[in-house]
DRENSELUM-713855 format. One record per residue: residue number from 1; x, y, z of N, C-alpha, C in turn. Coordinates in steps of 0.02 Angstrom, whole numbers, plus 50000, padded with zeros to 5 digits. Last residue first. Layout:
N
R     k      nX      nY      nZ     caX     caY     caZ      cX      cY      cZ
R   NUM       X       Y       Z       X       Y       Z       X       Y       Z
...
% end
This chain:
407
R     k      nX      nY      nZ     caX     caY     caZ      cX      cY      cZ
R   407   51387   48452   50447   51425   48383   50418   51491   48417   50397
R   406   51390   48533   50602   51369   48530   50538   51403   48475   50503
R   405   51288   48479   50753   51346   48508   50708   51336   48506   50642
R   404   51123   48511   50815   51175   48476   50779   51239   48501   50749
R   403   51028   48573   50857   51090   48587   50903   51140   48533   50864
R   402   50925   48569   50760   50946   48631   50777   51003   48629   50815
R   401   50888   48432   50772   50939   48460   50720   50961   48527   50728
R   400   50815   48351   50867   50883   48373   50882   50917   48407   50832
R   399   50661   48405   50783   50698   48354   50839   50763   48392   50867
R   398   50702   48507   50630   50654   48467   50700   50705   48416   50728
R   397   50751   48656   50578   50754   48576   50569   50707   48564   50634
R   396   50745   48791   50562   50813   48775   50593   50801   48689   50586
R   395   50681   48855   50414   50666   48814   50474   50736   48793   50490
R   394   50598   48981   50328   50657   48940   50330   50648   48912   50400
R   393   50445   48944   50222   50488   48977   50277   50546   48939   50287
R   392   50460   48896   50046   50445   48878   50105   50479   48928   50161
R   391   50517   48921   49918   50447   48918   49921   50418   48901   49998
R   390   50654   49017   49880   50644   48968   49936   50566   48977   49930
R   389   50706   49041   49714   50687   49078   49769   50655   49023   49821
R   388   50744   49008   49598   50757   48964   49645   50745   48997   49724
R   387   50680   49097   49508   50667   49032   49490   50685   48981   49552
R   386   50760   49217   49549   50684   49202   49552   50647   49133   49547
R   385   50896   49177   49515   50870   49205   49559   50794   49193   49588
R   384   50907   49107   49382   50899   49066   49438   50874   49096   49503
R   383   50899   49171   49269   50836   49169   49300   50843   49127   49357
R   382   51002   49287   49204   51005   49227   49234   50949   49223   49283
R   381   50995   49413   49133   50981   49351   49098   50982   49294   49135
R   380   51016   49498   49228   50958   49495   49219   50937   49430   49180
R   379   51163   49514   49207   51135   49494   49275   51055   49473   49264
R   378   51167   49554   49085   51211   49481   49106   51173   49463   49157
R   377   51101   49670   49084   51087   49625   49041   51113   49545   49067
R   376   51180   49758   49169   51125   49737   49192   51087   49679   49156
R   375   51296   49774   49074   51310   49739   49138   51239   49713   49171
R   374   51232   49846   48970   51265   49776   48961   51265   49721   49013
R   373   51191   49958   49037   51145   49906   49007   51170   49836   49002
R   372   51323   50014   49055   51288   49990   49115   51226   49940   49100
R   371   51359   50024   48915   51403   49988   48962   51360   49961   49022
R   370   51266   50126   48887   51273   50065   48844   51315   50012   48898
R   369   51319   50232   48971   51231   50198   48974   51244   50134   48940
R   368   51432   50257   48917   51422   50247   48985   51361   50196   49000
R   367   51397   50304   48780   51431   50236   48788   51439   50213   48873
R   366   51236   50364   48723   51289   50373   48777   51312   50301   48794
R   365   51144   50322   48645   51188   50348   48619   51261   50351   48669
R   364   51003   50209   48621   51051   50238   48669   51120   50256   48633
R   363   50959   50134   48524   50938   50212   48518   50973   50232   48564
R   362   51010   50001   48534   51023   50042   48477   51013   50119   48483
R   361   50946   49944   48636   51019   49979   48651   51046   50015   48587
R   360   50820   49926   48583   50822   49979   48630   50905   50004   48637
R   359   50855   49832   48489   50826   49886   48463   50833   49947   48510
R   358   50892   49732   48578   50944   49767   48543   50919   49825   48514
R   357   50830   49650   48670   50839   49724   48695   50882   49759   48634
R   356   50845   49526   48625   50777   49554   48630   50787   49622   48642
R   355   50988   49506   48618   50960   49507   48563   50878   49550   48564
R   354   51006   49463   48749   51033   49542   48732   50999   49555   48674
R   353   50858   49413   48837   50924   49406   48805   50953   49459   48764
R   352   50768   49333   48960   50805   49384   48937   50851   49369   48896
R   351   50704   49165   48913   50716   49211   48960   50762   49272   48931
R   350   50629   49049   48859   50630   49131   48827   50643   49179   48866
R   349   50613   48972   49017   50617   48963   48941   50597   49041   48905
R   348   50640   48976   49149   50679   49016   49109   50688   49016   49029
R   347   50513   48932   49195   50574   48897   49209   50644   48934   49157
R   346   50426   49064   49150   50430   48982   49140   50490   48938   49143
R   345   50377   49174   49185   50438   49144   49222   50429   49068   49215
R   344   50283   49269   49136   50276   49197   49140   50320   49159   49170
R   343   50337   49400   49146   50267   49383   49154   50263   49302   49170
R   342   50465   49383   49099   50461   49400   49160   50386   49406   49182
R   341   50437   49346   48951   50462   49301   49003   50465   49325   49084
R   340   50380   49477   48911   50328   49409   48909   50368   49351   48962
R   339   50462   49589   48911   50404   49580   48970   50395   49509   48977
R   338   50530   49584   48798   50565   49583   48862   50515   49562   48920
R   337   50436   49583   48703   50480   49528   48702   50518   49524   48769
R   336   50392   49723   48730   50345   49658   48747   50393   49591   48751
R   335   50520   49788   48694   50480   49791   48763   50448   49728   48778
R   334   50505   49753   48560   50560   49726   48594   50543   49733   48665
R   333   50403   49815   48509   50397   49743   48516   50448   49715   48555
R   332   50442   49950   48529   50380   49924   48573   50379   49838   48578
R   331   50541   49965   48441   50560   49967   48493   50491   49928   48542
R   330   50473   49936   48312   50515   49884   48343   50541   49899   48405
R   329   50371   50053   48319   50361   49993   48346   50418   49929   48353
R   328   50471   50150   48298   50446   50129   48379   50412   50081   48381
R   327   50490   50130   48168   50544   50124   48204   50521   50107   48284
R   326   50358   50135   48122   50390   50076   48119   50446   50066   48150
R   325   50344   50277   48138   50295   50223   48175   50335   50158   48181
R   324   50429   50340   48041   50436   50340   48132   50411   50292   48161
R   323   50358   50297   47926   50431   50268   47943   50445   50276   48024
R   322   50229   50368   47958   50244   50293   47954   50308   50264   47948
R   321   50291   50499   47944   50258   50469   48007   50259   50393   48014
R   320   50316   50502   47800   50372   50514   47857   50344   50481   47924
R   319   50189   50511   47765   50236   50460   47733   50288   50459   47788
R   318   50130   50624   47811   50110   50552   47844   50145   50489   47812
R   317   50177   50712   47738   50206   50710   47805   50195   50637   47839
R   316   50111   50688   47621   50181   50695   47626   50222   50679   47704
R   315   49978   50718   47674   50003   50650   47633   50067   50647   47644
R   314   49988   50869   47695   49978   50811   47760   49990   50735   47729
R   313   50017   50906   47583   50061   50921   47632   50051   50855   47682
R   312   49893   50878   47516   49954   50858   47490   50011   50853   47531
R   311   49805   50963   47593   49800   50895   47586   49860   50856   47563
R   310   49858   51095   47547   49872   51071   47628   49850   50998   47632
R   309   49806   51090   47418   49881   51102   47444   49902   51069   47507
R   308   49683   51084   47446   49701   51037   47408   49776   51027   47423
R   307   49643   51204   47524   49638   51139   47539   49678   51087   47505
R   306   49655   51337   47488   49711   51310   47501   49706   51224   47515
R   305   49526   51351   47486   49546   51361   47410   49629   51337   47420
R   304   49481   51367   47614   49468   51305   47566   49508   51297   47508
R   303   49539   51496   47637   49564   51427   47679   49546   51368   47629
R   302   49454   51572   47572   49526   51575   47559   49560   51512   47582
R   301   49321   51537   47619   49341   51534   47548   49415   51521   47538
R   300   49333   51576   47766   49331   51512   47738   49355   51493   47672
R   299   49465   51711   47777   49403   51676   47791   49395   51604   47754
R   298   49572   51811   47764   49552   51753   47700   49489   51727   47714
R   297   49558   51855   47887   49536   51896   47828   49514   51846   47777
R   296   49620   51763   47971   49553   51786   47984   49523   51827   47919
R   295   49748   51764   47903   49703   51701   47898   49639   51711   47925
R   294   49788   51884   47925   49790   51875   47860   49736   51814   47853
R   293   49815   51880   48068   49755   51950   48040   49733   51917   47969
R   292   49910   51794   48081   49841   51786   48108   49798   51835   48079
R   291   50026   51859   47999   49982   51787   47999   49920   51784   48019
R   290   50107   51954   48012   50025   51970   47987   49987   51910   47977
R   289   50226   51908   48034   50185   51951   48088   50117   51958   48056
R   288   50282   51850   47911   50249   51814   47964   50207   51842   48013
R   287   50282   51904   47747   50279   51936   47820   50238   51893   47866
R   286   50269   51875   47633   50330   51861   47653   50334   51878   47731
R   285   50146   51893   47583   50189   51934   47569   50249   51931   47604
R   284   50102   51775   47695   50081   51823   47656   50119   51875   47637
R   283   50107   51596   47726   50154   51663   47720   50116   51698   47671
R   282   50041   51471   47717   50013   51540   47755   50054   51596   47751
R   281   50110   51400   47626   50045   51403   47614   50007   51464   47651
R   280   50234   51388   47675   50228   51407   47608   50154   51420   47591
R   279   50215   51321   47805   50234   51390   47808   50225   51414   47723
R   278   50201   51200   47783   50142   51240   47797   50151   51304   47777
R   277   50325   51141   47787   50288   51128   47724   50235   51180   47736
R   276   50369   51175   47923   50408   51191   47861   50368   51191   47801
R   275   50260   51113   47999   50271   51182   48015   50308   51206   47949
R   274   50290   50976   47972   50238   51006   47957   50232   51078   47948
R   273   50415   50967   48031   50417   50948   47959   50345   50977   47933
R   272   50388   50992   48157   50430   51040   48138   50428   51034   48066
R   271   50307   50890   48198   50274   50939   48209   50321   51009   48154
R   270   50388   50772   48169   50331   50784   48130   50299   50851   48132
R   269   50494   50800   48268   50507   50801   48197   50440   50807   48146
R   268   50406   50785   48388   50439   50844   48377   50453   50845   48297
R   267   50368   50653   48369   50314   50702   48379   50350   50768   48363
R   266   50488   50584   48385   50450   50579   48318   50394   50629   48316
R   265   50531   50620   48512   50566   50645   48460   50528   50642   48390
R   264   50418   50541   48585   50432   50629   48588   50470   50657   48527
R   263   50444   50419   48555   50383   50451   48529   50385   50529   48525
R   262   50569   50412   48601   50572   50395   48524   50507   50429   48509
R   261   50551   50420   48740   50599   50469   48701   50582   50463   48625
R   260   50471   50310   48766   50446   50373   48775   50487   50430   48734
R   259   50570   50212   48731   50508   50218   48699   50482   50271   48701
R   258   50656   50238   48843   50680   50232   48767   50618   50235   48723
R   257   50591   50223   48958   50608   50282   48929   50637   50279   48869
R   256   50567   50088   48934   50512   50126   48930   50529   50196   48918
R   255   50703   50041   48945   50663   50011   48891   50610   50068   48878
R   254   50746   50075   49065   50789   50092   49013   50736   50093   48958
R   253   50654   50026   49160   50665   50086   49153   50688   50118   49084
R   252   50702   49885   49139   50626   49910   49124   50618   49979   49110
R   251   50826   49894   49180   50821   49887   49115   50747   49898   49093
R   250   50803   49913   49320   50833   49969   49282   50826   49963   49212
R   249   50725   49797   49349   50696   49856   49352   50727   49916   49318
R   248   50840   49696   49335   50771   49711   49282   50739   49761   49301
R   247   50940   49744   49431   50949   49752   49363   50896   49752   49307
R   246   50852   49708   49550   50877   49787   49525   50894   49781   49454
R   245   50812   49587   49559   50767   49643   49536   50792   49696   49516
R   244   50919   49522   49611   50901   49503   49537   50853   49557   49516
R   243   50911   49524   49749   50964   49564   49705   50957   49572   49634
R   242   50811   49423   49761   50805   49504   49782   50842   49547   49745
R   241   50872   49304   49730   50808   49323   49713   50791   49400   49729
R   240   50977   49308   49827   50993   49312   49754   50929   49325   49708
R   239   50921   49301   49935   50957   49361   49929   50966   49369   49853
R   238   50871   49173   49933   50820   49212   49952   50870   49281   49922
R   237   50991   49090   49930   50947   49085   49875   50892   49150   49877
R   236   51057   49124   50047   51086   49137   49985   51031   49128   49932
R   235   50962   49078   50146   50966   49161   50127   51000   49172   50063
R   234   50981   48936   50123   50915   48967   50130   50921   49039   50109
R   233   51112   48933   50177   51096   48908   50109   51025   48939   50086
R   232   51121   48987   50308   51142   49020   50246   51124   48989   50182
R   231   51020   48883   50359   51000   48955   50356   51043   48992   50310
R   230   51096   48774   50364   51049   48769   50318   51022   48842   50323
R   229   51198   48831   50455   51221   48801   50373   51152   48800   50331
R   228   51138   48831   50559   51158   48891   50548   51178   48884   50465
R   227   51097   48690   50587   51045   48755   50572   51077   48808   50539
R   226   51226   48636   50603   51180   48612   50554   51134   48667   50534
R   225   51352   48773   50655   51305   48690   50654   51262   48693   50597
R   224   51348   48927   50727   51379   48874   50690   51348   48803   50702
R   223   51356   49098   50780   51313   49033   50757   51354   48994   50710
R   222   51451   49202   50762   51408   49194   50821   51360   49132   50830
R   221   51490   49240   50641   51539   49228   50687   51501   49212   50769
R   220   51370   49242   50550   51427   49190   50557   51479   49173   50608
R   219   51312   49360   50570   51295   49314   50621   51346   49257   50613
R   218   51358   49436   50455   51375   49466   50522   51368   49403   50564
R   217   51298   49375   50344   51361   49379   50357   51390   49384   50425
R   216   51167   49416   50372   51181   49346   50365   51262   49321   50376
R   215   51179   49552   50347   51164   49526   50412   51178   49452   50421
R   214   51203   49549   50215   51257   49581   50273   51229   49559   50323
R   213   51086   49499   50155   51161   49471   50138   51206   49490   50180
R   212   50995   49598   50191   50988   49523   50214   51062   49486   50201
R   211   51040   49702   50115   51038   49713   50188   51039   49638   50221
R   210   51029   49647   49967   51089   49667   50007   51104   49678   50084
R   209   50886   49636   49980   50927   49578   49980   51000   49598   49998
R   208   50855   49793   49988   50838   49733   50039   50871   49673   50038
R   207   50912   49818   49863   50938   49836   49922   50928   49799   49985
R   206   50827   49757   49769   50895   49741   49780   50928   49758   49836
R   205   50717   49836   49813   50700   49768   49834   50781   49738   49830
R   204   50749   49965   49759   50735   49951   49832   50733   49883   49864
R   203   50761   49930   49625   50833   49949   49670   50819   49943   49742
R   202   50646   49904   49590   50677   49861   49583   50748   49870   49631
R   201   50571   50042   49633   50542   49980   49651   50616   49920   49654
R   200   50652   50117   49528   50644   50138   49603   50625   50073   49649
R   199   50610   50058   49412   50680   50066   49422   50687   50074   49503
R   198   50480   50067   49405   50501   50005   49409   50581   50006   49433
R   197   50479   50215   49409   50428   50178   49466   50478   50106   49463
R   196   50523   50238   49284   50553   50261   49337   50525   50221   49396
R   195   50413   50181   49191   50492   50158   49191   50537   50173   49249
R   194   50306   50268   49217   50302   50193   49239   50376   50161   49253
R   193   50365   50392   49184   50347   50383   49242   50354   50307   49266
R   192   50381   50353   49031   50434   50372   49075   50427   50369   49153
R   191   50252   50334   49004   50299   50288   48994   50371   50300   49035
R   190   50206   50463   49024   50175   50410   49068   50216   50348   49057
R   189   50259   50538   48923   50287   50544   48994   50260   50500   49045
R   188   50189   50521   48823   50240   50484   48821   50284   50491   48903
R   187   50016   50516   48815   50065   50554   48854   50138   50506   48862
R   186   49973   50507   48635   49989   50483   48696   50027   50520   48735
R   185   50021   50474   48469   49973   50512   48509   49986   50472   48568
R   184   50061   50426   48341   50116   50433   48394   50078   50478   48449
R   183   49964   50432   48251   49989   50372   48256   50041   50377   48330
R   182   49920   50587   48271   49884   50524   48293   49914   50457   48299
R   181   49995   50673   48201   50015   50654   48261   49992   50588   48291
R   180   49912   50704   48077   49974   50674   48076   50008   50639   48136
R   179   49782   50745   48136   49785   50696   48089   49858   50673   48077
R   178   49816   50845   48219   49785   50790   48261   49795   50744   48198
R   177   49858   50950   48120   49908   50921   48182   49873   50858   48205
R   176   49749   50971   48049   49804   50948   48012   49856   50906   48059
R   175   49578   50939   48101   49647   50979   48116   49712   50937   48076
R   174   49425   51011   48040   49474   50954   48028   49546   50983   48059
R   173   49336   51097   48025   49329   51050   48078   49365   50993   48075
R   172   49364   51210   47936   49346   51138   47912   49325   51086   47957
R   171   49357   51317   48033   49341   51327   47965   49308   51254   47949
R   170   49445   51286   48131   49372   51306   48145   49337   51324   48083
R   169   49554   51221   48079   49503   51177   48123   49446   51214   48121
R   168   49616   51333   48039   49590   51279   47990   49541   51240   48018
R   167   49643   51398   48155   49608   51435   48107   49575   51369   48055
R   166   49735   51298   48222   49658   51318   48254   49620   51351   48204
R   165   49844   51295   48130   49789   51242   48144   49738   51265   48179
R   164   49881   51422   48154   49868   51402   48085   49812   51348   48098
R   163   49912   51419   48279   49873   51471   48267   49837   51444   48208
R   162   50023   51332   48283   49954   51318   48327   49905   51376   48302
R   161   50116   51391   48219   50089   51335   48191   50012   51316   48224
R   160   50196   51477   48280   50132   51495   48240   50103   51448   48209
R   159   50311   51418   48360   50233   51465   48388   50183   51477   48343
R   158   50351   51275   48362   50348   51327   48301   50285   51366   48318
R   157   50382   51231   48486   50423   51208   48440   50415   51249   48369
R   156   50288   51282   48573   50368   51288   48584   50406   51277   48522
R   155   50182   51263   48517   50184   51326   48528   50265   51334   48540
R   154   50176   51122   48532   50180   51154   48464   50201   51224   48466
R   153   50158   51101   48667   50222   51085   48637   50227   51118   48564
R   152   50047   51156   48679   50096   51191   48713   50156   51167   48675
R   151   49966   51054   48605   49959   51126   48594   50032   51184   48630
R   150   49999   50948   48682   50007   50944   48618   50013   51025   48595
R   149   50041   50934   48844   49998   50971   48805   50030   50984   48735
R   148   50092   50791   48931   50109   50836   48883   50039   50858   48853
R   147   50064   50778   49105   50029   50766   49046   50049   50818   48996
R   146   50193   50727   49211   50148   50782   49194   50126   50762   49121
R   145   50257   50652   49357   50243   50649   49293   50198   50707   49265
R   144   50387   50598   49473   50330   50650   49460   50315   50646   49377
R   143   50402   50447   49570   50425   50498   49516   50359   50540   49505
R   142   50402   50414   49749   50371   50408   49687   50385   50467   49638
R   141   50533   50356   49849   50503   50424   49829   50479   50412   49755
R   140   50588   50256   49924   50532   50244   49886   50487   50314   49863
R   139   50740   50195   49989   50706   50259   49979   50648   50235   49921
R   138   50837   50110   50113   50783   50092   50059   50745   50161   50051
R   137   51007   50109   50123   50938   50138   50135   50896   50135   50086
R   136   51108   49979   50172   51079   50007   50123   51012   50038   50142
R   135   51149   49906   50290   51196   49951   50274   51152   49989   50211
R   134   51061   49881   50437   51053   49880   50359   51102   49934   50338
R   133   51123   49824   50587   51113   49887   50561   51104   49868   50468
R   132   51094   49745   50743   51110   49732   50659   51092   49797   50624
R   131   51141   49720   50911   51124   49775   50852   51148   49752   50776
R   130   51056   49592   50988   51113   49627   50960   51097   49675   50921
R   129   50916   49609   51091   50951   49576   51038   51012   49621   51026
R   128   50856   49592   51241   50918   49610   51217   50952   49588   51157
R   127   50739   49459   51207   50767   49517   51265   50841   49533   51238
R   126   50636   49422   51094   50687   49397   51128   50718   49466   51157
R   125   50464   49426   51081   50526   49461   51056   50586   49437   51111
R   124   50361   49272   51100   50377   49341   51114   50445   49355   51099
R   123   50329   49196   50944   50357   49181   51006   50366   49264   51028
R   122   50204   49130   50857   50243   49161   50865   50270   49157   50934
R   121   50182   48926   50814   50164   49001   50818   50222   49057   50843
R   120   50188   48781   50909   50183   48819   50850   50171   48889   50867
R   119   50312   48708   51012   50240   48741   51016   50246   48778   50945
R   118   50429   48568   50984   50407   48640   50997   50337   48663   50983
R   117   50470   48446   51078   50425   48452   51022   50413   48538   51034
R   116   50535   48413   51195   50557   48381   51136   50528   48400   51071
R   115   50450   48468   51292   50528   48493   51283   50551   48453   51226
R   114   50302   48486   51191   50340   48454   51253   50408   48499   51252
R   113   50134   48494   51111   50205   48529   51125   50229   48485   51188
R   112   50011   48442   51118   50039   48459   51049   50110   48475   51052
R   111   49951   48423   51239   49978   48378   51219   50016   48384   51155
R   110   49898   48552   51258   49945   48540   51296   49995   48472   51274
R   109   49833   48640   51130   49836   48596   51166   49875   48567   51200
R   108   49836   48822   51160   49863   48757   51122   49835   48700   51155
R   107   49814   48939   51227   49750   48920   51191   49772   48851   51156
R   106   49933   48963   51296   49868   48922   51336   49808   48903   51285
R   105   50010   49028   51220   50013   48958   51236   49953   48928   51259
R   104   50009   49150   51172   49950   49125   51167   49949   49047   51176
R   103   50180   49140   51106   50121   49193   51126   50060   49137   51122
R   102   50301   49056   51194   50262   49059   51129   50200   49086   51150
R   101   50380   49037   51293   50381   49108   51265   50344   49117   51201
R   100   50397   48901   51331   50382   48953   51385   50360   49018   51366
R    99   50448   48856   51203   50392   48850   51226   50348   48895   51281
R    98   50583   48895   51233   50543   48923   51171   50480   48912   51193
R    97   50617   48820   51339   50631   48906   51350   50583   48936   51289
R    96   50605   48681   51283   50583   48714   51342   50567   48796   51348
R    95   50669   48617   51192   50617   48674   51162   50591   48704   51225
R    94   50837   48587   51230   50780   48568   51212   50727   48633   51190
R    93   50969   48604   51277   50957   48584   51211   50893   48555   51201
R    92   51028   48642   51404   50965   48590   51404   50956   48572   51330
R    91   51131   48721   51388   51148   48653   51409   51094   48610   51399
R    90   51082   48838   51336   51140   48806   51290   51147   48740   51321
R    89   50941   48924   51330   50968   48868   51373   51020   48824   51338
R    88   50925   48976   51211   50929   49020   51265   50958   48989   51327
R    87   50888   48925   51086   50960   48915   51100   50980   48957   51167
R    86   50752   48955   51070   50775   48884   51076   50850   48877   51095
R    85   50756   49087   51052   50725   49060   51123   50751   48982   51122
R    84   50816   49099   50931   50839   49130   50989   50822   49106   51054
R    83   50719   49035   50851   50778   49007   50876   50823   49036   50919
R    82   50614   49138   50861   50600   49076   50893   50670   49027   50910
R    81   50689   49219   50782   50670   49231   50849   50645   49171   50887
R    80   50697   49151   50660   50748   49168   50702   50746   49191   50769
R    79   50555   49157   50621   50585   49079   50635   50666   49096   50683
R    78   50530   49283   50600   50490   49240   50648   50535   49194   50677
R    77   50627   49313   50497   50619   49359   50560   50581   49315   50616
R    76   50583   49226   50395   50657   49211   50425   50660   49258   50502
R    75   50461   49268   50366   50461   49199   50403   50530   49190   50429
R    74   50495   49393   50313   50442   49388   50364   50454   49321   50401
R    73   50554   49345   50197   50605   49395   50241   50549   49399   50295
R    72   50443   49283   50140   50505   49236   50146   50538   49282   50198
R    71   50366   49388   50110   50340   49336   50145   50392   49302   50176
R    70   50434   49477   50017   50408   49494   50087   50404   49445   50129
R    69   50445   49399   49907   50506   49399   49946   50485   49432   50006
R    68   50308   49389   49874   50344   49315   49896   50407   49333   49938
R    67   50297   49517   49843   50263   49497   49903   50289   49423   49925
R    66   50360   49509   49717   50389   49557   49768   50355   49535   49829
R    65   50277   49427   49635   50348   49412   49651   50381   49452   49714
R    64   50157   49511   49622   50155   49437   49661   50235   49413   49686
R    63   50208   49612   49568   50183   49621   49639   50183   49555   49673
R    62   50239   49573   49448   50288   49598   49495   50257   49608   49545
R    61   50121   49533   49397   50161   49481   49405   50209   49508   49461
R    60   50052   49666   49380   50032   49613   49437   50084   49559   49444
R    59   50141   49716   49294   50139   49753   49357   50115   49699   49406
R    58   50116   49644   49170   50183   49630   49216   50181   49659   49280
R    57   49983   49694   49145   50000   49617   49160   50057   49611   49208
R    56   50014   49823   49106   49961   49801   49161   49971   49723   49188
R    55   50095   49800   49003   50121   49837   49071   50079   49826   49127
R    54   50021   49742   48907   50076   49706   48951   50103   49736   49005
R    53   49916   49844   48887   49901   49791   48922   49963   49740   48952
R    52   49991   49953   48845   49956   49957   48888   49941   49884   48922
R    51   50071   49945   48714   50096   49940   48781   50052   49930   48840
R    50   49996   49983   48624   50011   49914   48607   50043   49899   48680
R    49   49988   50122   48624   49926   50085   48664   49950   50016   48659
R    48   50089   50180   48542   50089   50179   48611   50048   50134   48654
R    47   50038   50191   48419   50072   50129   48435   50094   50128   48509
R    46   49867   50257   48460   49923   50236   48408   49966   50179   48433
R    45   49793   50312   48540   49766   50263   48504   49803   50227   48456
R    44   49840   50358   48716   49823   50377   48650   49783   50314   48615
R    43   49872   50347   48840   49902   50303   48803   49882   50312   48734
R    42   49856   50446   48981   49840   50444   48908   49891   50399   48866
R    41   49847   50364   49138   49842   50415   49096   49825   50400   49022
R    40   49925   50211   49168   49872   50255   49178   49879   50327   49131
R    39   49992   50041   49220   49995   50102   49167   49927   50141   49182
R    38   50069   50015   49376   50012   50000   49324   50014   50052   49279
R    37   50165   50063   49467   50187   50033   49401   50124   50013   49356
R    36   50114   50115   49574   50144   50159   49532   50160   50131   49466
R    35   50043   50019   49675   50029   50092   49669   50047   50132   49601
R    34   50117   49907   49679   50062   49909   49663   50022   49971   49650
R    33   50250   49967   49708   50237   49933   49642   50170   49935   49636
R    32   50220   49997   49852   50245   50050   49795   50221   50022   49728
R    31   50196   49875   49889   50140   49914   49898   50160   49979   49842
R    30   50335   49819   49894   50269   49783   49850   50202   49837   49847
R    29   50380   49911   49974   50424   49908   49900   50347   49871   49861
R    28   50334   49881   50093   50319   49938   50067   50344   49951   50002
R    27   50386   49750   50103   50313   49754   50099   50288   49826   50065
R    26   50518   49773   50119   50497   49735   50060   50436   49737   50045
R    25   50511   49830   50239   50528   49870   50181   50513   49841   50112
R    24   50479   49729   50312   50435   49786   50308   50447   49823   50253
R    23   50591   49641   50305   50507   49623   50275   50463   49684   50265
R    22   50690   49715   50363   50681   49699   50292   50624   49683   50265
R    21   50630   49713   50491   50644   49769   50449   50649   49768   50381
R    20   50652   49565   50505   50587   49603   50506   50573   49672   50475
R    19   50787   49560   50498   50743   49532   50451   50666   49554   50455
R    18   50817   49614   50614   50849   49651   50551   50793   49619   50496
R    17   50773   49537   50721   50756   49613   50709   50764   49644   50642
R    16   50854   49432   50683   50789   49425   50677   50751   49503   50677
R    15   50977   49477   50717   50972   49470   50641   50895   49465   50630
R    14   50951   49485   50860   50979   49543   50822   50963   49543   50749
R    13   50938   49347   50885   50882   49389   50898   50899   49456   50846
R    12   51069   49300   50863   51023   49276   50828   50955   49319   50822
R    11   51124   49369   50965   51152   49394   50903   51094   49362   50841
R    10   51072   49310   51085   51062   49390   51075   51080   49416   50999
R     9   51114   49180   51065   51043   49198   51056   51039   49276   51046
R     8   51233   49102   50992   51229   49158   51029   51156   49180   51011
R     7   51290   48937   50975   51238   48983   50952   51234   49044   50998
R     6   51373   48798   50887   51379   48853   50942   51326   48908   50916
R     5   51428   48644   50844   51374   48688   50861   51392   48741   50911
R     4   51571   48627   50719   51544   48615   50790   51485   48669   50813
R     3   51585   48569   50579   51576   48632   50601   51540   48623   50676
R     2   51692   48437   50499   51628   48462   50539   51637   48541   50571
R     1   51776   48426   50351   51773   48437   50425   51712   48470   50447
% end
């Protein structure tokens, strides 16, 4: 059954205004991504450093993906406004009204357009557009981050340990803490900040897609025919590409926050284990309150006499550090496996799979979060959205096509 052509220019112009608003927000999301998702801060020189390059490369790929969404939405806005002028005179069914409102028409070759051939370029805004409201509010508040001060961390976890380490370092020029923490060094909050930025950006782009979807649904009561059918097909692909970014952003956040939490927890465990073992070497007469004074009185000789015992303690702690690093490395490798297909987007080859994020899912204990991760995994595993995103601007057709009935 064919769909008879009809078009309400005010409604189409209203959707054009909404599309431009969505394009603006997609552009703001692109700029947010460009500013907040690249890695910065202290990545240390241990296991965390392995994520620095992949995160930078993925940030660049994501900016390109988001910018393509912005460009398509802008094209929708431009061409819907042109379509509104095309349909201004329902009886004429030609391009005269559009051509009369093309900006800078005088600069065009008069032979390049006619009543049957549209003039290229932007058209003046159509008057009295209908009101189309975006149901989803897009917010791009950047997350906060702070550098972790290892000394402050130590003071919190084992208050006296920092003093002991400083005393040892002053005499030997060597820090027991720095030695054992080195493999898990770096500001783990930077991973959390980057992850949160990905979530914010992904959900913003997802909301842009939902707003476009709502506008396209609203216009169906006021526009029918071949051009509207082509528009709905175009928008469906574009919306799928934009909505796909939401679950991907949330999974990226989950992955990076898991890595950050694993590094943080490991650092805590290392500090506490070192404190427990060193306690036996620095306790004097069982009186911890005299610790600072006793270390000062012990002097270089006293400290060096304890060197062999302290070295043995460091080696025993480093054994546990290696075990923790292997666990973290498994999470880091899972993140890299997760990011690689998002960077290459090679026709869905090696796409996201549940197996690749299994080390991350294992680290999550909360049942509800596990369920949410599972839902996002299913949505993100379908690469059809970004791979099928339109590569050209929407067009209502050529010649008489904009006024034709739908087949």
